[in-house]
C-alpha positions in Angstrom: 0.0 0.0 0.0 1.4 3.4 -1.0 0.2 6.5 0.7 1.6 9.3 -1.5 -1.2 11.3 -3.2 -3.8 8.9 -2.0 -6.9 9.8 0.0 -7.6 7.8 3.1 -10.7 7.8 5.2 -10.8 6.7 8.8 -14.1 5.4 9.9 -15.7 7.4 12.7 -14.7 10.7 14.4 -11.6 10.8 16.5 -11.1 12.5 19.8 -8.0 13.8 21.5 -5.7 11.0 22.6 -7.5 8.3 20.7 -5.7 5.9 18.4 -7.4 7.4 15.5 -5.7 10.7 15.9 -2.3 9.0 16.0 -3.1 6.9 12.9 -4.3 10.0 11.1 -1.0 11.9 11.8 1.1 8.8 10.9 -0.7 8.5 7.5 0.0 12.2 6.9 3.7 11.6 7.7 3.7 8.9 5.0 2.3 11.4 2.4 -1.4 10.5 2.7 -4.4 12.8 2.9 -6.8 11.8 5.7 -10.5 12.7 5.7 -13.1 11.9 8.3 -15.9 11.5 5.7 -15.9 10.0 2.3 -15.7 12.6 -0.5 -15.5 12.2 -4.3 -12.0 11.6 -5.4 -10.2 10.5 -8.6 -7.6 8.8 -6.4 -7.9 5.4 -4.7 -9.6 5.8 -1.3 -8.5 3.4 1.5 -11.2 3.0 4.2 -9.7 2.1 7.5 -12.1 0.2 9.9 -11.6 -1.0 13.4 -10.5 -4.5 12.4 -10.7 -6.8 9.4 -14.2 -8.0 8.9 -15.5 -6.0 11.9 -19.1 -6.1 12.9 -19.3 -2.4 12.1 -18.6 -3.2 8.4 -20.9 -6.3 8.3 -23.8 -4.6 10.0 -23.4 -1.4 8.0 -23.6 0.8 11.1 -20.8 3.0 10.2 -21.7 5.8 7.7 -18.3 5.7 6.1 -18.6 1.9 5.6 -22.1 2.3 4.1 -20.8 5.0 1.7 -17.8 2.9 0.8 -20.0 0.0 -0.2 -22.1 2.2 -2.4 -19.1 3.5 -4.2 -17.7 0.0 -4.6 -20.9 -1.0 -6.3 -20.6 2.0 -8.6 -17.1 0.8 -9.6 -15.0 3.3 -7.7 -11.6 2.0 -6.6 -12.0 1.7 -2.9 -10.0 -0.6 -0.7 -11.0 -1.6 2.8 -8.2 -2.5 5.2 -7.7 -3.4 8.8 -5.6 -1.5 11.3 -3.1 -4.3 11.4 -2.6 -4.0 7.6 -2.4 -0.3 7.9 0.3 -0.3 10.6 2.3 -2.8 8.6 2.1 -0.6 5.5 3.1 2.4 7.5 6.1 0.6 8.9 7.2 -0.3 5.4 7.1 3.4 4.6 9.4 4.1 7.6 6.7 5.6 9.7 6.5 4.0 13.2 4.8 5.0 16.4 8.2 5.9 17.9 8.9 8.2 14.9 5.5 9.7 15.3 6.1 10.3 19.0 9.3 12.2 18.4 7.9 14.4 15.6 4.7 15.0 17.5 6.5 16.3 20.6 8.5 18.6 18.4 5.2 20.0 16.9 3.8 20.4 20.4 6.8 22.4 21.5 6.8 24.6 18.4 3.1 25.2 18.6 3.1 26.2 22.2 6.1 28.5 21.7 4.1 30.3 19.0 1.1 30.5 21.2 3.1 31.9 24.1 4.6 34.5 21.8 1.2 35.5 20.5 -0.4 35.8 24.0 2.4 38.1 25.1 1.1 40.6 22.5 -2.3 40.8 24.2 -2.6 44.0 26.1 -4.9 43.1 29.0 -5.4 43.8 32.7 -7.8 42.2 35.2 -8.9 44.6 37.9 -9.3 42.8 41.1 -11.8 45.2 42.7 -14.2 45.5 39.8 -13.5 42.0 38.4 -13.2 43.6 34.9 -11.0 42.2 32.2 -9.9 45.2 30.0 -8.4 44.4 26.6 -6.9 47.2 24.7 -6.1 45.4 21.4 -8.0 46.0 18.2 -7.1 42.4 17.1 -6.5 39.2 19.0 -4.8 36.0 17.9 -6.8 32.9 16.8 -5.3 30.6 19.4 -7.3 27.6 18.3 -6.3 28.2 14.8 -2.6 28.2 15.9 -3.2 24.9 17.5 -4.6 23.5 14.3 -1.7 24.9 12.3 0.7 23.1 14.6 -1.3 19.9 14.3 -1.8 19.8 18.0 -4.8 17.6 19.0 -5.5 18.8 22.5 -9.1 19.7 21.6 -12.0 17.5 20.9 -14.0 19.5 18.4 -14.0 20.4 14.7 -11.8 23.5 14.5 -12.7 25.7 11.5 -10.3 25.2 8.6 -7.8 27.7 7.6 -9.9 28.7 4.6 -12.9 29.2 6.8 -11.0 31.4 9.2 -9.5 33.4 6.3 -12.9 34.3 5.0 -14.3 37.7 6.0 -17.8 38.0 7.6 -19.1 38.0 4.0 -19.3 34.3 3.9 -21.5 32.4 1.6 -25.1 31.7 2.8 -24.3 28.0 2.6 -21.5 28.3 5.1 -23.6 30.3 7.5 -26.8 28.3 7.4 -25.2 24.9 6.8 -26.8 21.8 5.3 -27.4 20.3 8.8 -26.1 20.4 12.3 -23.1 18.3 11.4 -21.5 21.3 9.8 -21.8 23.5 12.9 -19.1 24.1 15.4 -20.3 22.4 18.6 -18.5 24.2 21.4 -19.7 21.7 23.9 -16.9 19.5 22.7 -14.2 22.0 23.6 -12.1 21.4 26.7 -12.3 24.1 29.3 -9.1 22.8 30.9 -7.2 23.2 27.6 -8.4 26.7 27.1 -7.3 27.7 30.5 -3.8 26.5 29.7 -3.4 28.8 26.6 -5.2 31.9 27.7 -3.0 34.5 29.4 -5.8 35.2 32.0 -6.5 31.5 32.3 -5.4 31.0 35.9 -7.7 33.9 36.9 -10.7 33.1 34.7 -12.9 32.5 37.7 -12.5 36.2 38.7 -13.8 37.7 35.5 -17.3 39.2 35.8 -17.1 41.9 33.1 -15.2 42.1 29.8 -14.5 45.5 28.1 -12.7 45.7 24.8 -13.1 49.2 23.4 -11.0 48.7 20.3 -11.6 45.1 19.4 -13.1 44.4 16.0 -13.3 40.6 16.0 -13.6 38.0 18.7 -11.7 34.7 17.8 -13.3 31.3 18.2 -14.0 30.1 21.8 -11.8 32.9 23.3 -14.1 33.6 26.2 -15.9 30.2 26.4 -16.6 28.9 29.9 -16.0 32.2 31.6 -18.5 31.0 34.3 -18.7 34.2 36.4 -18.9 36.6 33.4 -22.0 38.8 33.7 -21.4 41.7 31.3 -19.7 42.2 27.9 -19.0 45.6 26.2 -17.7 45.4 22.7 -18.5 48.8 21.2 -16.8 48.4 17.8 -16.7 44.7 17.3 -18.0 43.5 13.9 -17.4 39.8 14.0 -18.0 37.2 16.7 -16.5 33.9 15.8 -17.8 30.4 16.6 -18.2 29.5 20.3 -16.7 32.8 21.4 -18.9 33.0 24.6 -20.1 29.4 24.7 -21.6 28.4 28.1 -20.9 31.6 29.9 -23.8 30.6 32.2 -23.8 33.9 34.3 -23.8 36.3 31.3 -26.7 38.7 31.5 -25.9 41.6 29.3 -24.0 42.0 26.0 -23.4 45.3 24.2 -22.1 45.0 20.6 -24.0 47.7 18.5 -21.7 47.4 15.5 -21.7 43.6 15.1 -22.3 42.3 11.6 -21.6 38.6 11.9 -22.2 36.2 14.8 -20.8 32.6 14.3 -22.2 29.3 15.3 -22.6 28.6 19.0 -21.3 32.0 19.9 -23.7 32.5 22.9 -25.0 29.0 23.1 -25.9 27.9 26.7 -25.7 31.4 28.0 -28.7 30.6 30.2 -28.8 33.9 32.2 -28.7 36.2 29.1 -31.7 38.5 29.8 -31.0 41.7 27.9 -33.1 42.9 24.9 -30.9 42.3 21.8 -31.0 45.2 19.4 -28.4 44.5 16.7 -29.2 47.1 14.1 -26.2 46.2 11.9 -26.3 42.4 12.1 -26.5 40.6 8.7 -25.7 37.0 9.5 -26.5 34.8 12.5 -24.9 31.3 12.7 -26.4 28.0 13.7 -27.2 27.5 17.4 -25.9 31.1 18.1 -28.3 31.8 20.9 -29.6 28.3 21.5 -30.7 27.5 25.1 -30.6 31.1 26.1 -33.7 30.5 28.3 -34.1 34.1 29.6 -33.6 36.0 26.4 -36.6 38.3 26.0 -36.3 39.7 22.5 -34.2 40.0 19.4 -34.4 42.5 16.6 -32.2 43.9 13.9 -34.2 47.0 13.3 -32.5 50.3 13.8 -33.3 51.4 17.4 -35.4 54.5 17.9 -33.2 57.5 18.6 -33.7 61.2 19.5 -32.7 64.2 17.4 -31.2 67.4 18.9 -34.7 68.8 19.2 -35.7 65.8 21.3 -38.1 64.3 18.7 -37.9 60.6 18.5 -37.0 59.0 15.1 -37.9 55.4 14.4 -35.6 53.0 12.7 -36.0 52.1 9.1 -36.0 48.5 7.9 -34.1 45.4 9.0 -30.5 44.4 8.3 -30.3 40.6 8.9 -30.3 38.3 5.9 -29.5 34.9 7.4 -30.5 33.0 10.5 -28.8 29.6 11.0 -30.1 26.2 11.9 -31.5 26.0 15.5 -30.3 29.6 16.2 -32.8 30.2 19.0 -33.9 26.7 19.9 -35.1 26.4 23.5 -35.3 30.1 24.0 -38.4 29.7 26.1 -38.7 33.4 27.2 -38.2 34.9 23.7 -41.4 36.9 23.1 -40.5 39.0 20.0 -38.1 38.9 17.1 -37.6 41.6 14.4 -36.7 40.8 10.8 -38.3 40.9 7.4 -39.9 37.5 6.4 -39.7 38.5 2.7 -36.0 39.1 2.7 -34.3 36.5 4.8 -33.0 32.9 4.6 -34.0 30.9 7.6 -32.2 27.7 8.8 -34.3 24.7 10.0 -36.0 24.9 13.3 -34.4 28.2 14.1 -37.2 29.0 16.6 -38.0 25.5 17.7 -39.3 25.2 21.3 -39.6 29.0 21.6 -42.9 28.7 23.4 -43.4 32.4 24.1 -43.3 33.3 20.4 -46.4 33.6 18.3 -47.2 30.3 16.4 -46.7 31.9 13.0 -43.1 32.9 13.9 -42.2 29.6 15.4 -43.5 27.8 12.3 -41.1 29.7 10.0 -38.1 27.6 10.9 -40.2 24.4 10.9 -41.4 25.3 7.4 -37.8 25.7 6.3 -37.1 22.2 7.6 -40.1 20.7 5.9 -39.1 22.4 2.6 -35.6 21.0 2.9 -36.9 17.5 3.4 -39.3 17.8 0.5 -36.5 18.9 -1.8 -34.3 15.9 -0.7 -37.2 13.5 -1.5 
């Protein structure tokens, strides 16, 4: 078996420390390209299963195995091998577990050196009396992306690819809405302990009750996830909130981000204490599960907020800005009583208002209709 310029697919998803992660990196050392899911390829695809003739393959319980069999029937050149055969082939290519261990440790060392250098450039101070984390930077490093670049596998979630991170907030509708929940970043698979290790304020994360970043324009993925005591966030000029940025900040009550244009998947998911009225008058795209399980969230609108002129007369906002609301964006927001957007000029993800029991029936039905339409098109 030759690995150079071949596509290999490992059955199942692999978590940190699992054998699958090691196998994946060893295959890449041998010149192979490893994918977690089968994709169309002109090259031979080797499907690696748990063991030769495993029950997973025989009973067709593994999605990759099912797909492999379909493609074999269509005549595509796919080879199914066992782990034993794979390790033997890797050894013949000069790639052993000992060699992997040495190179992997070097990558770890290099990666954490880069992260340490990047974190030293963050201008931050945590005031002990007010419990306020003040960040003076206008830009912050994508620490999770740096881990991915260094091929460090200390995290158990699908980190966005380099291409996804390189895109501006003007992403395609497909990337924002997603075909299904499998494409979403599920911050619940992050490791809080690993985040604490790389954040400069990590050892004091339990002290943070307020975050103020007056110059920051973009929040990187998962940067403030699991800041459990956080109650208030002020981001006056931020335009982009990346995936999982404030995931499971369970004490968060208030967020101020009047200039935000893009909010990524899972950004405020599980922020169960969030109880402020959200008026995001510049928001254009809202990612999947962005505010899911925010049980106390009362309202959400993208209409321009009423303002007063110099003579004191109130001027009402004109129109709505948002164009995309992702899959399950507000699922389980039981207290959500009103939402503001134009039904004629928006693309809704499936079940985006599912189980929002306080919303009118016609609004809750919108996401369900989007789901039904998707199913009908697939059939």
